[in-house]
ROTORVO-267480 format. One record per atom (N, C-alpha, C): x, y, z; atom name; residue in one letter. Coordinates in steps of 0.05 Angstrom, whole numbers, always signed. Atoms other than C-alpha are relative to their C-alpha. Example, Ala and Ser with C-alpha at 12.3 -4.5 7.8 and 13.67 -1.06 7.14 Angstrom:
{X->+18&Y->-24&Z->+0&a->N&r->A}
{X->+246&Y->-90&Z->+156&a->CA&r->A}
{X->+18&Y->+24&Z->+0&a->C&r->A}
{X->-16&Y->-24&Z->-1&a->N&r->S}
{X->+273&Y->-21&Z->+143&a->CA&r->S}
{X->-15&Y->+22&Z->+14&a->C&r->S}
This chain:
{X->-25&Y->+12&Z->-8&a->N&r->M}
{X->-480&Y->-451&Z->+29&a->CA&r->M}
{X->+23&Y->+11&Z->-16&a->C&r->M}
{X->-22&Y->-11&Z->+16&a->N&r->T}
{X->-438&Y->-424&Z->-28&a->CA&r->T}
{X->+7&Y->+28&Z->+10&a->C&r->T}
{X->-6&Y->-26&Z->-10&a->N&r->D}
{X->-444&Y->-354&Z->+2&a->CA&r->D}
{X->+19&Y->-1&Z->+24&a->C&r->D}
{X->-18&Y->+3&Z->-23&a->N&r->T}
{X->-410&Y->-378&Z->+66&a->CA&r->T}
{X->+28&Y->-6&Z->-10&a->C&r->T}
{X->-27&Y->+7&Z->+10&a->N&r->V}
{X->-353&Y->-408&Z->+26&a->CA&r->V}
{X->+13&Y->+25&Z->-12&a->C&r->V}
{X->-10&Y->-25&Z->+11&a->N&r->K}
{X->-345&Y->-342&Z->-13&a->CA&r->K}
{X->+9&Y->+19&Z->+21&a->C&r->K}
{X->-8&Y->-19&Z->-22&a->N&r->D}
{X->-344&Y->-301&Z->+51&a->CA&r->D}
{X->+25&Y->-9&Z->+14&a->C&r->D}
{X->-24&Y->+11&Z->-13&a->N&r->A}
{X->-292&Y->-347&Z->+82&a->CA&r->A}
{X->+25&Y->+5&Z->-17&a->C&r->A}
{X->-22&Y->-5&Z->+19&a->N&r->T}
{X->-248&Y->-339&Z->+20&a->CA&r->T}
{X->+8&Y->+30&Z->+1&a->C&r->T}
{X->-6&Y->-29&Z->-1&a->N&r->K}
{X->-254&Y->-263&Z->+22&a->CA&r->K}
{X->+14&Y->+7&Z->+26&a->C&r->K}
{X->-12&Y->-6&Z->-26&a->N&r->Q}
{X->-238&Y->-262&Z->+96&a->CA&r->Q}
{X->+29&Y->-9&Z->+2&a->C&r->Q}
{X->-27&Y->+9&Z->-1&a->N&r->S}
{X->-176&Y->-304&Z->+88&a->CA&r->S}
{X->+19&Y->+17&Z->-17&a->C&r->S}
{X->-17&Y->-18&Z->+16&a->N&r->K}
{X->-150&Y->-258&Z->+33&a->CA&r->K}
{X->+6&Y->+25&Z->+15&a->C&r->K}
{X->-5&Y->-24&Z->-14&a->N&r->T}
{X->-158&Y->-196&Z->+76&a->CA&r->T}
{X->+17&Y->-5&Z->+25&a->C&r->T}
{X->-16&Y->+6&Z->-23&a->N&r->E}
{X->-127&Y->-230&Z->+136&a->CA&r->E}
{X->+30&Y->-2&Z->-7&a->C&r->E}
{X->-28&Y->+1&Z->+9&a->N&r->N}
{X->-63&Y->-239&Z->+95&a->CA&r->N}
{X->+11&Y->+27&Z->-7&a->C&r->N}
{X->-9&Y->-27&Z->+6&a->N&r->H}
{X->-58&Y->-164&Z->+84&a->CA&r->H}
{X->+8&Y->+14&Z->+26&a->C&r->H}
{X->-8&Y->-16&Z->-22&a->N&r->I}
{X->-23&Y->-115&Z->+129&a->CA&r->I}
{X->-3&Y->+29&Z->-7&a->C&r->I}
{X->+3&Y->-29&Z->+4&a->N&r->R}
{X->-27&Y->-40&Z->+138&a->CA&r->R}
{X->+26&Y->+12&Z->-9&a->C&r->R}
{X->-24&Y->-13&Z->+11&a->N&r->A}
{X->+22&Y->+0&Z->+96&a->CA&r->A}
{X->-4&Y->+30&Z->+3&a->C&r->A}
{X->+0&Y->-29&Z->-3&a->N&r->I}
{X->+38&Y->+73&Z->+114&a->CA&r->I}
{X->+18&Y->+11&Z->-21&a->C&r->I}
{X->-17&Y->-13&Z->+20&a->N&r->L}
{X->+63&Y->+116&Z->+57&a->CA&r->L}
{X->+12&Y->+25&Z->+11&a->C&r->L}
{X->-15&Y->-22&Z->-12&a->N&r->V}
{X->+116&Y->+165&Z->+79&a->CA&r->V}
{X->+13&Y->+17&Z->-22&a->C&r->V}
{X->-13&Y->-18&Z->+19&a->N&r->G}
{X->+140&Y->+226&Z->+40&a->CA&r->G}
{X->-18&Y->+5&Z->-24&a->C&r->G}
{X->+15&Y->-6&Z->+24&a->N&r->G}
{X->+119&Y->+247&Z->-29&a->CA&r->G}
{X->-13&Y->+28&Z->+1&a->C&r->G}
{X->+12&Y->-27&Z->+1&a->N&r->P}
{X->+77&Y->+308&Z->-48&a->CA&r->P}
{X->-19&Y->+4&Z->+23&a->C&r->P}
{X->+18&Y->-6&Z->-22&a->N&r->S}
{X->+39&Y->+343&Z->+7&a->CA&r->S}
{X->-29&Y->+0&Z->-10&a->C&r->S}
{X->+28&Y->+0&Z->+11&a->N&r->S}
{X->-22&Y->+344&Z->-40&a->CA&r->S}
{X->-12&Y->-28&Z->-1&a->C&r->S}
{X->+10&Y->+27&Z->-1&a->N&r->L}
{X->-28&Y->+268&Z->-34&a->CA&r->L}
{X->-19&Y->-3&Z->+24&a->C&r->L}
{X->+20&Y->+1&Z->-22&a->N&r->P}
{X->-92&Y->+258&Z->+8&a->CA&r->P}
{X->+8&Y->-21&Z->+21&a->C&r->P}
{X->-5&Y->+18&Z->-23&a->N&r->E}
{X->-84&Y->+226&Z->+77&a->CA&r->E}
{X->-12&Y->-27&Z->-4&a->C&r->E}
{X->+14&Y->+26&Z->+4&a->N&r->M}
{X->-134&Y->+172&Z->+57&a->CA&r->M}
{X->+15&Y->-19&Z->-18&a->C&r->M}
{X->-16&Y->+17&Z->+17&a->N&r->H}
{X->-85&Y->+147&Z->+4&a->CA&r->H}
{X->+26&Y->-8&Z->+13&a->C&r->H}
{X->-25&Y->+6&Z->-14&a->N&r->R}
{X->-27&Y->+144&Z->+54&a->CA&r->R}
{X->-2&Y->-25&Z->+17&a->C&r->R}
{X->+3&Y->+26&Z->-14&a->N&r->I}
{X->-56&Y->+82&Z->+87&a->CA&r->I}
{X->-11&Y->-20&Z->-19&a->C&r->I}
{X->+7&Y->+21&Z->+20&a->N&r->Q}
{X->-60&Y->+20&Z->+43&a->CA&r->Q}
{X->-1&Y->-27&Z->+14&a->C&r->Q}
{X->+1&Y->+28&Z->-9&a->N&r->S}
{X->-76&Y->-53&Z->+55&a->CA&r->S}
{X->+15&Y->-16&Z->-22&a->C&r->S}
{X->-17&Y->+14&Z->+20&a->N&r->V}
{X->-21&Y->-95&Z->+21&a->CA&r->V}
{X->+8&Y->-28&Z->+11&a->C&r->V}
{X->-12&Y->+26&Z->-7&a->N&r->S}
{X->+8&Y->-165&Z->+20&a->CA&r->S}
{X->+26&Y->+5&Z->+15&a->C&r->S}
{X->-26&Y->-4&Z->-14&a->N&r->P}
{X->+66&Y->-173&Z->+69&a->CA&r->P}
{X->+24&Y->-3&Z->-18&a->C&r->P}
{X->-22&Y->+3&Z->+19&a->N&r->Q}
{X->+110&Y->-192&Z->+9&a->CA&r->Q}
{X->+4&Y->+24&Z->-18&a->C&r->Q}
{X->-1&Y->-23&Z->+18&a->N&r->K}
{X->+96&Y->-127&Z->-27&a->CA&r->K}
{X->+25&Y->+18&Z->+6&a->C&r->K}
{X->-24&Y->-17&Z->-3&a->N&r->D}
{X->+159&Y->-84&Z->-39&a->CA&r->D}
{X->-4&Y->+28&Z->-12&a->C&r->D}
{X->+5&Y->-26&Z->+13&a->N&r->K}
{X->+131&Y->-27&Z->-82&a->CA&r->K}
{X->-29&Y->+6&Z->-2&a->C&r->K}
{X->+27&Y->-9&Z->+3&a->N&r->I}
{X->+68&Y->+14&Z->-86&a->CA&r->I}
{X->+0&Y->+24&Z->-19&a->C&r->I}
{X->+2&Y->-22&Z->+19&a->N&r->K}
{X->+47&Y->+60&Z->-143&a->CA&r->K}
{X->-28&Y->+12&Z->+2&a->C&r->K}
{X->+25&Y->-14&Z->-4&a->N&r->I}
{X->-8&Y->+112&Z->-131&a->CA&r->I}
{X->-5&Y->+20&Z->-23&a->C&r->I}
{X->+7&Y->-20&Z->+20&a->N&r->V}
{X->-43&Y->+151&Z->-187&a->CA&r->V}
{X->-6&Y->+26&Z->+14&a->C&r->V}
{X->+4&Y->-25&Z->-14&a->N&r->H}
{X->-40&Y->+224&Z->-168&a->CA&r->H}
{X->+6&Y->+23&Z->-20&a->C&r->H}
{X->-3&Y->-24&Z->+16&a->N&r->Q}
{X->-50&Y->+289&Z->-209&a->CA&r->Q}
{X->+15&Y->-5&Z->-26&a->C&r->Q}
{X->-11&Y->+5&Z->+27&a->N&r->G}
{X->-34&Y->+261&Z->-278&a->CA&r->G}
{X->+26&Y->-15&Z->+0&a->C&r->G}
{X->-24&Y->+16&Z->-1&a->N&r->G}
{X->+23&Y->+217&Z->-256&a->CA&r->G}
{X->-2&Y->-22&Z->+21&a->C&r->G}
{X->-1&Y->+21&Z->-20&a->N&r->Y}
{X->+45&Y->+162&Z->-209&a->CA&r->Y}
{X->+20&Y->+7&Z->+21&a->C&r->Y}
{X->-18&Y->-4&Z->-22&a->N&r->E}
{X->+76&Y->+169&Z->-141&a->CA&r->E}
{X->+10&Y->-28&Z->+8&a->C&r->E}
{X->-12&Y->+26&Z->-5&a->N&r->H}
{X->+124&Y->+111&Z->-127&a->CA&r->H}
{X->+11&Y->-1&Z->+28&a->C&r->H}
{X->-9&Y->+4&Z->-28&a->N&r->F}
{X->+137&Y->+84&Z->-57&a->CA&r->F}
{X->+13&Y->-28&Z->+1&a->C&r->F}
{X->-13&Y->+25&Z->-4&a->N&r->E}
{X->+185&Y->+29&Z->-37&a->CA&r->E}
{X->+2&Y->-7&Z->+30&a->C&r->E}
{X->-2&Y->+9&Z->-27&a->N&r->R}
{X->+188&Y->-12&Z->+26&a->CA&r->R}
{X->+28&Y->+3&Z->+10&a->C&r->R}
{X->-26&Y->-2&Z->-13&a->N&r->R}
{X->+245&Y->+3&Z->+73&a->CA&r->R}
{X->+0&Y->-20&Z->+23&a->C&r->R}
{X->-1&Y->+21&Z->-20&a->N&r->T}
{X->+266&Y->-55&Z->+116&a->CA&r->T}
{X->+16&Y->+8&Z->+25&a->C&r->T}
{X->-16&Y->-7&Z->-23&a->N&r->C}
{X->+317&Y->-22&Z->+162&a->CA&r->C}
{X->-13&Y->+20&Z->+19&a->C&r->C}
{X->+12&Y->-17&Z->-21&a->N&r->G}
{X->+280&Y->+5&Z->+222&a->CA&r->G}
{X->-26&Y->+14&Z->-7&a->C&r->G}
{X->+25&Y->-14&Z->+7&a->N&r->S}
{X->+217&Y->+27&Z->+185&a->CA&r->S}
{X->-25&Y->-16&Z->+6&a->C&r->S}
{X->+24&Y->+16&Z->-7&a->N&r->D}
{X->+170&Y->-29&Z->+205&a->CA&r->D}
{X->-8&Y->+5&Z->+29&a->C&r->D}
{X->+10&Y->-6&Z->-27&a->N&r->N}
{X->+127&Y->-15&Z->+265&a->CA&r->N}
{X->-11&Y->-26&Z->+13&a->C&r->N}
{X->+9&Y->+25&Z->-12&a->N&r->G}
{X->+120&Y->-88&Z->+285&a->CA&r->G}
{X->-19&Y->-15&Z->-19&a->C&r->G}
{X->+18&Y->+16&Z->+17&a->N&r->P}
{X->+73&Y->-141&Z->+258&a->CA&r->P}
{X->-25&Y->+15&Z->-7&a->C&r->P}
{X->+25&Y->-12&Z->+7&a->N&r->G}
{X->+14&Y->-116&Z->+219&a->CA&r->G}
{X->+2&Y->+28&Z->-12&a->C&r->G}
{X->-3&Y->-26&Z->+12&a->N&r->E}
{X->+44&Y->-50&Z->+195&a->CA&r->E}
{X->+28&Y->+4&Z->-11&a->C&r->E}
{X->-26&Y->-5&Z->+11&a->N&r->I}
{X->+100&Y->-31&Z->+148&a->CA&r->I}
{X->+0&Y->+28&Z->-13&a->C&r->I}
{X->-3&Y->-26&Z->+12&a->N&r->H}
{X->+126&Y->+35&Z->+119&a->CA&r->H}
{X->+12&Y->-2&Z->-27&a->C&r->H}
{X->-10&Y->-3&Z->+27&a->N&r->F}
{X->+137&Y->+52&Z->+46&a->CA&r->F}
{X->+8&Y->+29&Z->-3&a->C&r->F}
{X->-10&Y->-27&Z->+3&a->N&r->H}
{X->+178&Y->+113&Z->+30&a->CA&r->H}
{X->+0&Y->+8&Z->-30&a->C&r->H}
{X->+2&Y->-10&Z->+27&a->N&r->W}
{X->+168&Y->+157&Z->-31&a->CA&r->W}
{X->+28&Y->+0&Z->-14&a->C&r->W}
{X->-25&Y->+0&Z->+15&a->N&r->T}
{X->+222&Y->+148&Z->-85&a->CA&r->T}
{X->+0&Y->+17&Z->-24&a->C&r->T}
{X->+0&Y->-16&Z->+24&a->N&r->M}
{X->+199&Y->+184&Z->-147&a->CA&r->M}
{X->-29&Y->+4&Z->-10&a->C&r->M}
{X->+25&Y->-4&Z->+14&a->N&r->R}
{X->+143&Y->+210&Z->-191&a->CA&r->R}
{X->+5&Y->-4&Z->-29&a->C&r->R}
{X->-1&Y->+4&Z->+29&a->N&r->T}
{X->+130&Y->+189&Z->-263&a->CA&r->T}
{X->-26&Y->+11&Z->-11&a->C&r->T}
{X->+24&Y->-10&Z->+14&a->N&r->K}
{X->+81&Y->+218&Z->-313&a->CA&r->K}
{X->-15&Y->-23&Z->-13&a->C&r->K}
{X->+17&Y->+20&Z->+14&a->N&r->V}
{X->+23&Y->+179&Z->-343&a->CA&r->V}
{X->+6&Y->+3&Z->-30&a->C&r->V}
{X->-5&Y->+0&Z->+29&a->N&r->A}
{X->+40&Y->+159&Z->-415&a->CA&r->A}
{X->-26&Y->+7&Z->-15&a->C&r->A}
{X->+24&Y->-7&Z->+16&a->N&r->E}
{X->-7&Y->+189&Z->-466&a->CA&r->E}
{X->-1&Y->-15&Z->-26&a->C&r->E}
């Protein structure tokens, strides 16, 4: 019975996520990283890539493709601190 409760909790968490498409950035960023599952309230995404971080920010003006999908546009790259 506890497994059913756990599964229901996991399901409700994923239902609250939407598809995020990452636009721009380096061409070497793999396509599999350009689609993320995020909370609808998320405004920024940071992806580890080739010794640094690629930063993407949500654009609200005309970049959403309707419910269930939002676009994040590349803004900058930062290096990993050593």
